[in-house]
DOLO-383478 format. One record per residue: residue number from 1; x, y, z of N, C-alpha, C in turn. Coordinates in steps of 0.001 Angstrom, whole numbers. Last residue first. Layout:
BEGIN
NUM:X:Y:Z:X:Y:Z:X:Y:Z
...
// end
This chain:
BEGIN
437:37804:52772:-32355:38767:52539:-33429:40176:52456:-32883
436:35395:50976:-30305:36244:52144:-30602:37198:51770:-31733
435:33924:48650:-30548:33338:49792:-29837:34089:51082:-30155
434:34970:46335:-31676:34379:47345:-32553:33720:48523:-31849
433:36406:44460:-30385:34951:44263:-30401:34231:45329:-31229
432:38957:45515:-30590:38662:44245:-31252:37158:43997:-31372
431:38626:47778:-28935:38955:47914:-30356:38587:46648:-31117
430:38147:46656:-26470:37098:47483:-27071:37368:47742:-28553
429:40577:45279:-26011:39294:44571:-26021:38234:45374:-26763
428:42428:47390:-26010:42522:46338:-27017:41192:45588:-27144
427:41518:48791:-23745:41546:49446:-25057:41585:48400:-26177
426:41911:46901:-21736:40563:47395:-22023:40497:48031:-23409
425:44683:46598:-21782:43822:45447:-22058:42420:45903:-22453
424:45437:49215:-21065:45850:48659:-22356:44971:47479:-22753
423:44333:49348:-18492:43886:50279:-19535:44239:49745:-20924
422:45855:47396:-17190:44407:47241:-17306:43839:48130:-18403
421:48402:48557:-17318:48153:47268:-17957:46654:47043:-18175
420:47835:50813:-15777:48296:50987:-17167:48065:49694:-17939
419:47223:49624:-13355:46152:50314:-14087:46559:50609:-15525
418:49734:48580:-12654:48567:47703:-12765:47466:48355:-13591
417:51289:50879:-12534:51613:49852:-13520:50420:48921:-13739
416:50039:52228:-10404:50096:52852:-11732:50375:51814:-12811
415:50490:50403:-8302:49124:50727:-8721:49132:51307:-10132
414:53210:48130:-9099:52633:49330:-8510:51196:49514:-8986
413:53462:44562:-8455:53591:45742:-9295:52930:46926:-8603
412:53444:42802:-6361:54200:42426:-7547:54338:43564:-8549
411:51923:43128:-4112:53210:43806:-4169:54039:43496:-5392
410:49368:42235:-4002:50406:41313:-3501:51802:41918:-3573
409:48074:44355:-5233:47808:44080:-3817:48883:43174:-3220
408:48967:44049:-7856:49366:45239:-7098:49167:45013:-5599
407:47668:41674:-8449:49134:41715:-8517:49672:42931:-7762
406:45046:42506:-8293:45518:41532:-7310:47052:41505:-7291
405:45003:44088:-10580:44896:44746:-9270:45327:43798:-8159
404:45230:42135:-12591:46204:43234:-12507:46194:43863:-11117
403:42956:40605:-12079:44280:39995:-11914:45365:41059:-11807
402:40968:42427:-12752:41051:41918:-11387:42391:41280:-11094
401:41431:42620:-15480:41686:43801:-14638:41810:43372:-13172
400:40585:40014:-16171:41956:40457:-16450:42336:41653:-15580
399:37888:40135:-15406:38786:39181:-14756:40245:39565:-14976
398:36904:42087:-17142:36851:42303:-15700:37780:41371:-14947
397:37283:40807:-19634:38007:42031:-19304:38042:42248:-17794
396:35526:38620:-19470:36961:38386:-19669:37769:39619:-19253
395:33094:40056:-18988:33525:38951:-18125:35033:38708:-18244
394:32673:41988:-21024:33109:42392:-19686:33651:41238:-18848
393:31680:41409:-23507:33139:41410:-23355:33596:41615:-21915
392:28908:41739:-23438:29482:40382:-23430:30972:40346:-23136
391:27938:44205:-20998:28306:43884:-22379:28992:42514:-22353
390:27304:45746:-18529:26440:44746:-19168:26710:44619:-20665
389:29732:45768:-16155:29289:46461:-17366:28542:45444:-18214
388:29235:45694:-12583:29672:45101:-13845:29176:45975:-14978
387:28159:46982:-10510:29487:46419:-10286:29966:45617:-11483
386:25881:48055:-12087:26582:48766:-11024:28007:48256:-10886
385:24549:48578:-15298:25221:47651:-14392:26022:48414:-13364
384:24873:49928:-18645:24149:49704:-17397:24901:48660:-16573
383:26685:52448:-20557:26364:51080:-20140:25464:51079:-18912
382:27720:54902:-21126:26891:54279:-22159:26411:52871:-21785
381:27439:57392:-18499:28107:56245:-19122:27166:55606:-20138
380:28032:60525:-16793:27241:59638:-17654:28084:58537:-18294
379:29433:60502:-13426:29373:61028:-14791:28628:60041:-15684
378:28925:58782:-11239:28747:60240:-11121:28585:60878:-12491
377:27063:55727:-11933:28274:56531:-11796:27935:58019:-11682
376:24818:54216:-12578:25758:53675:-11601:26936:54581:-11253
375:21983:54160:-13558:22749:55368:-13211:23816:55006:-12179
374:20935:51665:-13932:20854:52596:-15060:21649:53881:-14815
373:21080:50292:-11526:22001:49915:-12606:21989:50860:-13791
372:20751:51310:-8473:20262:51799:-9770:21254:51455:-10886
371:19401:50333:-5372:20511:50211:-6323:19995:50516:-7728
370:17068:50229:-3927:17584:51555:-4277:18779:51504:-5218
369:16505:47585:-3421:15543:48336:-4232:16072:49701:-4655
368:18699:46842:-1825:18422:46147:-3082:17544:46998:-3993
367:18424:48572:373:19640:48615:-452:19404:47974:-1812
366:15962:47750:1402:16115:49126:914:17333:49242:3
365:16642:45139:2185:15627:45370:1158:15749:46765:564
364:18554:45697:4176:18908:44920:2989:17917:45192:1864
363:17041:47057:6079:18141:47750:5403:18545:47022:4126
362:15226:44990:6829:14757:46265:6284:15839:47000:5518
361:16893:42868:7818:16026:42704:6646:15623:44028:6010
360:18436:42708:10072:19003:43443:8940:18046:43529:7754
359:17265:40982:11801:17191:42418:12107:17699:43305:10982
358:15685:38236:11379:16648:38962:10545:16559:40464:10802
357:13694:37172:12973:14985:36474:12919:16074:37298:12242
356:11522:38901:12573:12044:38678:13929:13452:38096:13900
355:11107:38692:9831:11396:39998:10424:12028:39860:11802
354:10418:35978:9667:11665:36461:9066:12064:37804:9660
353:7987:35999:11048:9067:35113:11492:10416:35569:10933
352:6385:37755:9548:6828:38144:10902:7973:37276:11421
351:6834:38501:6187:6683:37387:7128:7215:37786:8512
350:7415:40321:4307:6164:40532:5047:5987:39511:6168
349:9622:39278:3122:9819:40469:3960:8554:40868:4713
348:8465:37178:1694:9515:36906:2680:9633:38064:3658
347:6745:38447:-83:6169:37659:1009:7199:37315:2078
346:8421:39506:-2015:7777:40414:-1061:7266:39650:148
345:11483:37869:-2822:10024:37848:-2737:9490:38793:-1652
344:14339:38306:-2824:13604:38017:-4054:12102:38245:-3951
343:15992:38638:-523:16002:39635:-1588:15131:39401:-2794
342:17397:35473:633:16915:36847:758:16707:37547:-585
341:16549:32257:1673:17128:33040:577:16552:34457:581
340:16814:31874:5281:16055:31788:4032:16709:32639:2946
339:18035:31914:7774:18770:31273:6678:18020:31276:5353
338:16394:32862:9686:17504:33736:9314:18235:33209:8089
337:14687:30735:10194:14239:31807:9297:15354:32758:8884
336:15913:27406:9942:15845:28666:10679:15537:29809:9735
335:15682:25070:8585:17041:25579:8778:17081:26827:9654
334:12929:24477:8549:13905:23399:8784:15299:23909:9115
333:11461:26792:8156:10993:25830:9157:12018:24752:9484
332:12871:28142:6124:12620:28777:7412:12284:27778:8497
331:12745:26270:4036:14041:26643:4613:13839:27241:6003
330:9932:26291:3608:10629:25051:3970:11977:25352:4616
329:9498:28928:2801:8899:28442:4039:9604:27178:4531
328:10878:28859:380:11296:29807:1425:10775:29345:2780
327:9260:26971:-935:10655:26649:-625:11181:27571:468
326:6867:28376:-1203:6890:27166:-382:8322:26762:-14
325:7584:30348:-2987:7251:30750:-1621:7286:29538:-693
324:10309:29027:-5059:8911:29307:-4712:8758:29839:-3292
323:12585:28042:-6100:12477:29500:-6005:11079:29945:-5598
322:12433:25286:-6267:13559:25869:-5530:13470:27380:-5363
321:10118:24717:-7885:10189:24309:-6477:11225:25127:-5709
320:10841:25792:-10365:9630:26267:-9690:9682:25933:-8205
319:13116:24298:-10942:13201:25757:-10802:12009:26301:-10027
318:11977:21722:-11171:12916:22025:-10084:13029:23528:-9859
317:10306:22089:-13405:9738:21624:-12143:10663:21958:-10977
316:12186:22697:-15338:11252:23745:-14895:10583:23363:-13586
315:13377:20186:-15584:14174:21315:-15108:13270:22440:-14609
314:11283:18705:-16680:11778:18357:-15344:12589:19505:-14748
313:11092:20108:-19145:9941:19990:-18241:10387:19672:-16822
312:13641:19879:-20406:13116:21178:-19977:11992:21047:-18957
311:15720:18216:-21275:14891:17825:-20125:14214:19057:-19520
310:17648:18832:-22996:16525:18081:-23560:15547:17641:-22461
309:19441:21887:-23197:18902:20794:-22384:17708:20143:-23081
308:20140:24079:-24714:20660:22775:-25152:20088:21607:-24346
307:19282:26309:-23442:18471:25851:-24572:18919:24474:-25062
306:19546:25979:-19890:20165:26213:-21197:19297:25631:-22314
305:17717:27548:-17470:17763:26307:-18240:18403:26595:-19591
304:18608:28935:-14246:18218:29039:-15645:18361:27681:-16325
303:18434:30705:-11239:18469:29394:-11885:17908:29515:-13293
302:20592:33268:-9826:19338:32755:-10360:19545:31387:-10994
301:21610:35871:-7790:21932:34538:-8276:20615:33885:-8660
300:21743:39325:-8456:20964:38173:-8018:21600:36920:-8593
299:22665:42688:-7601:22988:41340:-8087:21903:40362:-7677
298:24138:45714:-7335:22837:45103:-7639:23101:43747:-8276
297:26100:47458:-4756:25864:46775:-6017:24454:46219:-6140
296:26595:50777:-3729:26129:49442:-3370:25683:48706:-4616
295:27470:52995:-5109:28235:52568:-3935:27832:51171:-3477
294:26232:54212:-7308:26958:52970:-7514:27764:52489:-6329
293:26355:57441:-5969:26008:56610:-7133:26887:55368:-7206
292:27248:59115:-4007:26573:57886:-3583:26255:56954:-4741
291:30625:60375:-4428:29223:60318:-4857:28566:59057:-4286
290:33023:60243:-3008:32708:61441:-3781:31225:61517:-4127
289:31966:57938:-968:33087:58873:-959:32691:60136:-1733
288:30361:55482:1185:30401:56381:32:31640:57271:134
287:29711:52059:2222:30352:53373:2342:30294:54166:1033
286:26489:50645:2628:27775:50589:1932:28409:51977:1984
285:25075:51105:5934:25038:51168:4474:26439:50972:3896
284:25570:48653:8560:25389:50023:8070:25382:49973:6546
283:25251:46541:11430:25313:46755:9987:25008:48205:9655
282:26804:44451:13977:25905:45507:13521:26060:45693:12028
281:27263:41656:16081:27401:42258:14752:26345:43334:14512
280:27074:39994:18182:28005:41117:18329:28112:41949:17058
279:25735:37696:17815:25144:38640:18760:26024:39868:18973
278:27351:36285:16014:25966:36591:15638:25335:37652:16533
277:29915:35381:16070:29708:36813:16350:28276:37243:16040
276:30201:32834:15243:30622:33118:16613:30328:34553:17022
275:27831:31151:13222:28641:32336:13483:28959:32489:14965
274:26025:29099:12829:27133:29234:11887:28139:30322:12250
273:24018:29157:14670:24565:27847:14321:25813:27945:13445
272:23184:31804:14804:23969:31250:15912:24606:29904:15594
271:23395:33968:12170:22890:32633:12497:23742:32024:13611
270:24436:36250:11171:23482:36394:12274:22886:35054:12708
269:26003:35301:9084:26663:35999:10192:25740:36126:11403
268:24108:34234:7314:25040:33334:7994:25654:34015:9212
267:22741:36574:6541:22018:35424:7067:22927:34483:7831
266:24638:38299:5409:24124:38587:6749:23432:37371:7362
265:25288:37790:2800:26131:37198:3825:25575:37367:5233
264:23659:39349:1238:23254:37948:1444:24105:37255:2499
263:24975:41711:877:23972:41660:1937:23524:40230:2214
262:28468:41460:228:27090:41180:-163:26148:41123:1034
261:30555:43819:1989:30322:42770:998:28821:42593:796
260:32887:44660:4233:32001:45298:3247:31792:44307:2125
259:33507:44257:7541:33449:43499:6286:32437:44187:5376
258:35473:44725:10484:34505:45205:9487:34605:44339:8241
257:37054:43107:12023:36267:44128:12712:35193:44694:11793
256:37569:39667:11746:37397:40929:11025:36562:41896:11857
255:37600:37274:13128:38883:37832:12699:38770:39184:11991
254:35391:35704:13957:35894:36776:14808:37177:37436:14384
253:34163:33929:12308:35014:33370:13355:35767:34448:14136
252:32863:35519:10479:32047:34672:11358:32858:34080:12499
251:35017:36606:9057:34191:37465:9908:33418:36628:10922
250:35965:34299:7759:36851:35066:8650:36053:35964:9585
249:33741:33543:6212:34233:32648:7261:35120:33393:8253
248:33624:35766:4517:32479:35441:5358:32915:34543:6514
247:36056:35508:3209:35854:36640:4115:34661:36411:5041
246:35521:33153:1753:36656:33202:2675:36494:34344:3682
245:33286:33851:161:33201:32770:1144:34313:32836:2180
244:34312:36066:-1449:33146:36178:-571:33155:35113:519
243:37867:35541:-1326:36668:36042:-1981:35543:36121:-972
242:41294:35588:-947:40023:35726:-247:38930:36326:-1128
241:43795:35633:-1931:43100:34338:-1987:41680:34426:-1432
240:44795:38078:-1412:44512:37782:-2819:43865:36410:-3000
239:45459:38146:1271:44127:38605:881:43797:38307:-570
238:47582:37340:2909:47099:36455:1849:45751:36846:1293
237:46532:38745:6078:47559:38294:5123:46938:37391:4073
236:43811:41174:6296:44475:39919:6664:45581:39571:5675
235:44246:44800:6561:43620:43578:6077:44387:42339:6489
234:45562:47141:7215:44519:46669:8121:43834:45376:7681
233:47605:47782:5373:47704:48212:6767:46765:47456:7697
232:46772:46624:2994:48120:46344:3490:48243:46695:4967
231:44200:47678:2704:44373:46237:2872:45761:45885:3411
230:44719:50433:2399:43858:49942:3474:44101:48463:3754
229:46302:50428:71:46836:50960:1318:46048:50430:2514
228:44439:49405:-1730:45665:48654:-1461:46324:49129:-169
227:42385:51373:-1657:42105:49960:-1369:43373:49218:-969
226:43751:53688:-2514:43091:53640:-1203:42894:52191:-764
225:44476:52920:-5088:45527:53219:-4115:44962:53171:-2692
224:41907:52705:-6200:42727:51492:-6071:43873:51718:-5095
223:41008:55411:-6014:40244:54301:-5437:41127:53080:-5202
222:42954:56894:-7420:42694:57171:-6005:41996:55994:-5336
221:42770:55753:-9991:44039:55728:-9253:43817:55932:-7763
220:40069:56314:-10626:40541:54927:-10548:41834:54849:-9722
219:40122:59166:-10607:39279:58408:-9666:39694:56948:-9528
218:42067:59704:-12704:42360:59993:-11307:41440:59242:-10336
217:42340:56989:-15134:41842:58285:-14679:42131:58470:-13190
216:42929:54613:-16223:44068:55371:-15697:43647:56774:-15269
215:40529:53616:-17176:41140:52951:-16032:42410:53614:-15514
214:38633:54184:-19100:39006:55250:-18164:39815:54725:-16981
213:38084:53529:-22611:38388:53082:-21245:38949:54209:-20387
212:35489:54894:-24527:36934:54938:-24276:37198:54511:-22835
211:32845:55088:-25205:33379:53760:-24914:34900:53742:-24778
210:31951:57633:-25151:32437:57154:-26449:33050:55751:-26331
209:31406:58192:-22539:30265:58029:-23440:30664:57583:-24846
208:33919:56147:-20894:33183:57400:-21109:32098:57153:-22146
207:34056:53314:-18668:34151:53901:-20010:33454:55252:-20025
206:34041:52898:-15875:34815:52020:-16751:35071:52678:-18103
205:34535:55611:-13560:33687:54836:-14473:34598:53990:-15357
204:34597:57414:-10357:35139:56838:-11581:34104:56096:-12413
203:33971:58359:-7854:33714:59230:-8998:34198:58689:-10323
202:34065:56669:-5765:35186:57605:-5851:35056:58526:-7078
201:31952:55071:-6415:31722:56082:-5389:32893:57062:-5271
200:33176:53449:-8474:31976:54265:-8707:31875:55400:-7697
199:35251:52162:-7088:35570:53118:-8158:34375:54026:-8437
198:33645:50575:-5403:34606:51535:-4841:34966:52600:-5874
197:32254:48981:-7194:31502:49940:-6386:32430:50989:-5783
196:34452:47548:-8237:33578:48319:-9124:32794:49364:-8359
195:35424:46223:-6009:36192:47354:-6545:35392:48182:-7538
194:33470:44176:-5644:33678:45225:-4640:34350:46439:-5259
193:33832:42924:-8146:32492:43292:-7684:32604:44389:-6635
192:36517:42351:-8350:36007:43474:-9135:34565:43833:-8797
191:36931:40103:-6752:37436:41406:-6286:36838:42575:-7058
190:34429:38603:-8313:35070:38505:-6999:35618:39881:-6585
189:33573:38787:-10880:32551:38706:-9853:33116:38546:-8462
188:35970:38882:-12220:35017:39983:-12447:33901:39976:-11418
187:38821:38249:-10147:37683:37758:-10918:36671:38879:-11089
186:41094:37515:-7476:40778:38127:-8773:39632:37446:-9495
185:40533:38141:-4073:40639:37089:-5090:40247:37653:-6453
184:39892:40063:-2291:41150:40231:-3003:41339:39210:-4107
183:37370:41696:-445:37725:40728:-1477:39054:41085:-2144
182:38238:42553:2940:37655:42885:1633:38120:41848:615
181:38102:43268:6297:38275:42185:5327:37528:42572:4050
180:39725:45300:8746:38766:45128:7656:39124:43917:6807
179:41353:45004:10941:40386:46100:10911:39333:45944:9844
178:41754:41795:12344:42041:42721:11248:40935:43763:11143
177:43324:39905:14634:42131:40748:14479:42462:41834:13457
176:45275:38307:15689:44710:37967:14374:43366:38657:14174
175:46399:39493:17829:45203:38686:18102:44572:38132:16818
174:48391:40927:16687:48789:39965:17707:47633:39044:18078
173:47105:42770:15089:47625:41564:14448:48065:40520:15476
172:44575:44577:15255:45466:44061:16286:45993:42712:15790
171:42692:47294:14153:43609:46224:13763:44518:45853:14925
170:41267:49511:14897:40773:48201:15327:41665:47031:14926
169:42305:51818:13811:42204:51728:15267:41864:50313:15749
168:42124:51375:11071:43439:51630:11673:43404:51410:13189
167:39342:51206:10779:40175:50022:10549:41548:50182:11191
166:38494:53856:11244:38072:52772:12130:39014:51575:12009
165:39728:55128:9047:40025:55555:10418:39674:54453:11421
164:38476:53805:6920:39934:53690:7103:40327:54067:8531
163:35831:54660:7321:36156:53230:7362:37650:53026:7596
162:36110:57405:6884:35779:56915:8220:36113:55430:8362
161:36649:57347:4148:37636:57927:5049:37385:57464:6482
160:34268:56278:3172:35462:55435:3155:36587:56017:4009
159:31554:56988:5444:32382:57304:4284:33590:56373:4300
158:28445:55439:6506:29866:55776:6647:30467:56250:5329
157:25479:55894:7565:26077:56023:6240:27541:56413:6383
156:25203:55487:10277:24327:54731:9379:24868:54745:7960
155:28494:55267:11830:27314:55989:11350:26459:55115:10439
154:29803:53677:14598:29591:53503:13157:28355:54301:12740
153:31909:54964:16960:30506:54863:16581:30394:54754:15068
152:34290:53923:19475:33950:54333:18107:32458:54156:17855
151:35619:52932:21707:34970:54247:21774:34594:54802:20416
150:36528:50400:21708:37455:51422:21204:36863:52827:21251
149:34291:49043:22631:35513:48993:23435:36496:50078:23023
148:32562:49488:20454:32256:50043:21784:33510:50098:22651
147:33833:48048:18422:33611:49493:18282:33378:50129:19646
146:33676:45483:19457:34988:46091:19243:34879:47600:19094
145:30900:45092:19509:31673:45020:20759:33039:45677:20616
144:30115:45271:16830:29643:46270:17786:30484:46275:19060
143:31733:44802:13959:31677:44238:15305:31310:45332:16313
142:29857:45103:10889:30916:45492:11815:30666:44902:13195
141:29174:45304:7421:29000:44568:8668:30147:44943:9600
140:27782:47234:4948:28897:47151:5876:28481:46378:7120
139:26620:45959:1729:26588:46854:2880:27759:46557:3809
138:25046:45437:-1465:26195:45327:-568:26030:46311:584
137:22350:43339:-2454:23155:44526:-2705:24403:44350:-1841
136:20746:40429:-3877:21569:41123:-2888:22013:42486:-3401
135:18686:37483:-4038:19162:38756:-4561:19889:39506:-3458
134:18343:34004:-4956:18406:35091:-3972:18991:36325:-4626
133:17059:32995:-7258:17176:32172:-6055:17402:33068:-4839
132:14959:34082:-9867:15932:34435:-8827:15890:33485:-7641
131:14999:32476:-13006:14210:32828:-11826:15165:33030:-10652
130:15603:33649:-16321:16078:32939:-15123:15183:33369:-13971
129:14337:35054:-18307:15193:33939:-18712:15868:33216:-17543
128:11394:36598:-19233:12202:36219:-18083:13011:34978:-18444
127:11028:39054:-21806:10926:37659:-21377:11854:37423:-20189
126:11466:41546:-22929:10211:41332:-22200:9979:39873:-21799
125:14118:41430:-23797:13035:41428:-24784:11695:41033:-24153
124:15081:39903:-20789:15512:40498:-22055:14355:40378:-23033
123:15741:39675:-17229:14872:39673:-18415:15570:40290:-19614
122:16777:40058:-14786:16894:38706:-15340:16078:38546:-16612
121:16175:42587:-13956:17585:42260:-14141:17823:40891:-14749
120:13435:42415:-13568:13951:43187:-14712:15402:42843:-15006
119:13330:40971:-11161:12828:40383:-12410:13406:41092:-13628
118:14399:42957:-9497:15074:41667:-9611:14637:40956:-10891
117:12575:45056:-9670:13949:45254:-10152:14711:43944:-10328
116:10182:43709:-8552:10273:44111:-9955:11708:44343:-10434
115:10232:40850:-6520:10504:42275:-6645:10802:42643:-8096
114:7596:38533:-6785:9028:38790:-6963:9237:40288:-7171
113:4867:38369:-6845:5494:38411:-5526:6985:38704:-5608
112:4165:37959:-9425:3953:39305:-8885:4593:39474:-7509
111:4470:35234:-9844:5520:36131:-10329:5394:37528:-9736
110:3307:32731:-8683:3183:34098:-8157:4378:34970:-8539
109:2806:30126:-9278:4182:30480:-8948:4255:31891:-8343
108:247:29804:-10144:471:29621:-8714:1914:29910:-8302
107:436:29994:-12896:-113:31129:-12165:175:31033:-10670
106:3539:28739:-14305:2198:28565:-13759:1755:29753:-12922
105:5875:29246:-15563:5904:28216:-14523:4548:28025:-13846
104:6731:30922:-17683:5526:30091:-17824:5515:28938:-16809
103:9101:32189:-17972:7980:33005:-17504:6657:32250:-17603
102:11556:31344:-18885:10982:30697:-17693:9860:31556:-17101
101:13110:30506:-21982:12323:31438:-21183:11670:30681:-20026
100:16317:28996:-22203:14863:28871:-22342:14180:29934:-21484
99:19227:30516:-23675:18452:30088:-22515:16985:29915:-22884
98:20382:31497:-25942:21079:30400:-25277:20295:29837:-24095
97:19634:33722:-27369:18926:32474:-27633:19534:31266:-26961
96:20692:36132:-26736:21423:35350:-27746:20724:34041:-28093
95:19080:36935:-24668:18950:37642:-25947:19622:36873:-27078
94:20121:35248:-22693:18732:35122:-23124:18519:35752:-24486
93:22696:36227:-22393:22513:34867:-22911:21078:34648:-23381
92:22089:38801:-21392:22945:38637:-22566:22714:37271:-23204
91:20515:38348:-19096:19966:39079:-20240:20766:38873:-21524
90:22432:36597:-17551:21088:36203:-17970:20541:37006:-19149
89:24926:37657:-16737:24849:36729:-17867:23437:36591:-18427
88:24225:39462:-14592:25066:39854:-15724:24802:38961:-16927
87:22712:38185:-12710:22081:39301:-13413:22947:39838:-14555
86:23814:34712:-13042:23408:35932:-12371:22837:36991:-13289
85:23302:31133:-12610:23933:32296:-13240:23356:33559:-12596
84:23296:27845:-12515:23225:28961:-11578:24022:30105:-12196
83:21438:25792:-14741:22606:26625:-14481:22307:27609:-13361
82:20497:22576:-15687:20159:23746:-14879:21456:24476:-14561
81:21734:20794:-17325:20301:21016:-17533:19796:22229:-16759
80:24951:20648:-18933:24090:20965:-17799:22638:21143:-18235
79:26210:20053:-21307:26639:19316:-20116:25653:19482:-18959
78:25940:21203:-23828:24848:20398:-23295:25186:19615:-22049
77:27528:22819:-25451:28035:21526:-25016:26976:20617:-24436
76:27492:25230:-26838:26321:24336:-26895:26707:22910:-26490
75:29468:26966:-26350:29788:25911:-27316:28629:24946:-27538
74:28281:28548:-24446:28744:29183:-25679:29044:28155:-26767
73:27825:26760:-22385:26671:27320:-23096:27091:27961:-24413
72:30424:26007:-21581:29446:25001:-21996:28327:25611:-22824
71:31658:28427:-20878:32212:27599:-21952:31164:26631:-22480
70:29966:29171:-18756:30123:30041:-19930:30649:29242:-21115
69:30304:27139:-16915:28989:27293:-17542:29072:28182:-18777
68:33091:27409:-16297:32533:26152:-16798:31211:26368:-17532
67:33362:30070:-15368:34124:29598:-16520:33488:28359:-17141
66:31645:30100:-13143:31430:31033:-14256:32129:30526:-15524
65:32873:28102:-11526:31505:27964:-12021:31283:28838:-13247
64:35302:29337:-10944:35296:28106:-11738:33903:27866:-12326
63:34491:31500:-9351:35208:31745:-10606:35172:30528:-11526
62:33144:30050:-7181:32493:31034:-8046:33196:31244:-9383
61:33461:26482:-6978:33855:27816:-6527:33442:28828:-7605
60:30645:24264:-7502:31946:24824:-7845:32191:26172:-7170
59:29000:21299:-7890:29102:22461:-6998:30524:23003:-7084
58:26882:19579:-9544:28242:20036:-9816:28388:21359:-9063
57:24708:16875:-8931:25186:18196:-8520:26630:18422:-8933
56:22072:15498:-10391:23517:15304:-10373:24147:16671:-10128
55:18984:14485:-9204:19854:15619:-9487:21309:15195:-9372
54:16102:12744:-10441:17356:12773:-9706:18179:13984:-10133
53:12539:12224:-10008:13712:12719:-10727:14945:12693:-9822
52:10442:11629:-8413:11135:10503:-9025:12354:10915:-9825
51:9104:13572:-6985:8973:13567:-8444:9549:12323:-9106
50:9593:13222:-4276:8222:13481:-4714:8035:13333:-6213
49:12340:12865:-4154:11451:11815:-3662:10034:11986:-4184
48:13279:15330:-5173:13587:14072:-5865:12605:12967:-5452
47:12405:17084:-3198:11879:17219:-4564:12110:15920:-5341
46:13951:16081:-1127:12492:16118:-978:11825:16237:-2347
45:16589:16477:-1923:16043:15110:-1925:14524:15062:-1723
44:17045:19315:-1491:16587:18825:-2792:16096:17375:-2800
43:18226:20155:831:16771:19961:841:16247:19314:-439
42:20937:20354:181:20536:19545:1336:19045:19207:1300
41:20919:22181:-1901:21355:20811:-2161:20902:19873:-1045
40:20104:24440:-455:19280:23933:-1549:19633:22478:-1860
39:22340:24754:1213:21038:24419:1801:20107:23846:735
38:24152:25482:-731:24409:24258:29:23122:23800:713
37:23104:27904:-1500:23023:26788:-2441:23332:25456:-1768
36:23694:29444:738:22290:29276:339:22122:28096:-607
35:26537:29402:784:25776:28698:1818:24315:28481:1432
34:28102:28645:-2389:27660:29572:-1352:26683:28866:-416
33:29259:27350:-4620:29381:26766:-3281:29082:27774:-2172
32:26957:27314:-7395:28090:27887:-6684:28088:27381:-5244
31:26090:24697:-9783:25798:25779:-8841:27058:26186:-8099
30:24529:22845:-12249:25772:23526:-11874:25428:24669:-10937
29:22927:19770:-12520:22792:21168:-12111:24153:21708:-11697
28:21475:17404:-14508:22767:17886:-14022:22659:19376:-13756
27:18871:15113:-13874:19262:16460:-14275:20635:16791:-13705
26:17221:12398:-14947:18391:12771:-14157:18909:14096:-14707
25:13680:11816:-14723:14862:12280:-15429:16007:12437:-14429
24:10645:9995:-15108:11772:10399:-14270:12979:10759:-15136
23:8046:11488:-17092:8876:10362:-16676:10078:10881:-15903
22:6543:13849:-17297:5898:12552:-17528:6741:11397:-17006
21:5724:16937:-16221:6835:15993:-16209:6265:14573:-16249
20:3926:19173:-16397:3852:18059:-17344:5053:17151:-17369
19:3471:21255:-14762:4517:21415:-15761:4642:20214:-16687
18:1415:20276:-13134:1194:21491:-13915:2193:21592:-15056
17:2717:18087:-11988:1514:17884:-12798:1271:19070:-13710
16:4720:19307:-10524:5092:18432:-11641:3911:18201:-12565
15:3158:20641:-8624:4036:21392:-9529:4363:20561:-10754
14:2048:18458:-7306:1169:19360:-8046:1956:20189:-9049
13:4324:17453:-6105:3616:16629:-7082:2681:17487:-7935
12:4874:19532:-4337:5811:19226:-5425:5123:18408:-6510
11:2644:19334:-2625:2901:20570:-3375:3799:20292:-4566
10:3052:16769:-1620:1828:17064:-2372:2018:18308:-3227
9:5427:17104:-238:5413:16243:-1424:4172:16487:-2269
8:4599:18734:1866:5594:19225:909:5551:18419:-373
7:2812:16967:3189:2331:18227:2620:3277:18789:1579
6:3521:13537:2096:3562:14640:3044:3043:15904:2371
5:1382:10971:793:2395:12001:582:2336:13033:1692
4:927:7757:2254:389:9073:1899:1515:10082:1766
3:2348:4825:750:2251:5740:1885:1749:7097:1419
2:614:2208:-882:1452:3392:-994:1221:4321:182
1:857:-1197:0:0:0:0:884:1235:0
// end
């Protein structure tokens, strides 16, 4: 006699019925090794049990993930049925015909519940090409106990000059306590995500209105010199190996007095099960300097289906399950409400359980909704995107520039030499692509 389905299984079975999955499939999913995706992998057997489908997980470090999925989709390799991609790739790949549209997951999916800016960032030609798993901006996390002991007060809106002042006072290398932890690992979505916002708020831009690269301009020089000076004086050793996950772990274990990074990191830092400083952490807006434009980034990690997949129905079933209101509820009830995927659904922020568990929720939501990819810089630019430039050439260029700046951070070259190399690479890239002569 067949056992009755649980409530979760009934919901999943209904999803599969709506999407028409007829037979069991084995899907290969590529995802990033961030904590929210680790939870997704942990809970996915519930979807497998209810549908009969199986998931083959390929969980990769961020830079490796980007390289693998980009190569596969550009060559139509067909290695993956589900991709974890972001607000940079989705519109470009969707417009190129490389992704299946995912705006037909059913009326009960409640697309209206997803924040409009997040949907817009994953759309092209009025079609949605990925569904958001979580969304984020950036902000400042800091140790309230260390600030109080030093007689310091973090303002709601710090400047970078204030951040440097605080970091200088809070660094104590004898205790492995560093005034600040910032991304140093090279990559367009690693160190350049943070550095893009730093350059923006220092008044810089990647290109002028004629697409001429601006990487040797004064704002770039000032921003990168500030970053390297700050990291050498107050950052941890070996910072060129540290990306989001490494800095999150360092902050959670008490080694960073401040951390400027993705708002999505707050869930882990405020989770008593994962953080030693959950009750000692405060938060403030992303720092500003010359201009507030582009000081906090705009990003979402999302799930998409490559056009090369032959298992679209089963893939859509998983996408619907993993990004639904029911999934958010499942995470809240099994992992704790502080751990739910942030930034995507209005219902999450209306939920009293989440509001109680996540004191940072209001500021995070405001940061996400106020980020303006259409006006990311002080001076006008021909591109959109806050911490990235929404053109196909940016992924390779951003990674090359990130490597140049990481070399300066490690002392292998000067800031001027690093930016001269970056400017030359950018000029060559834009000439070859036909943006400039």
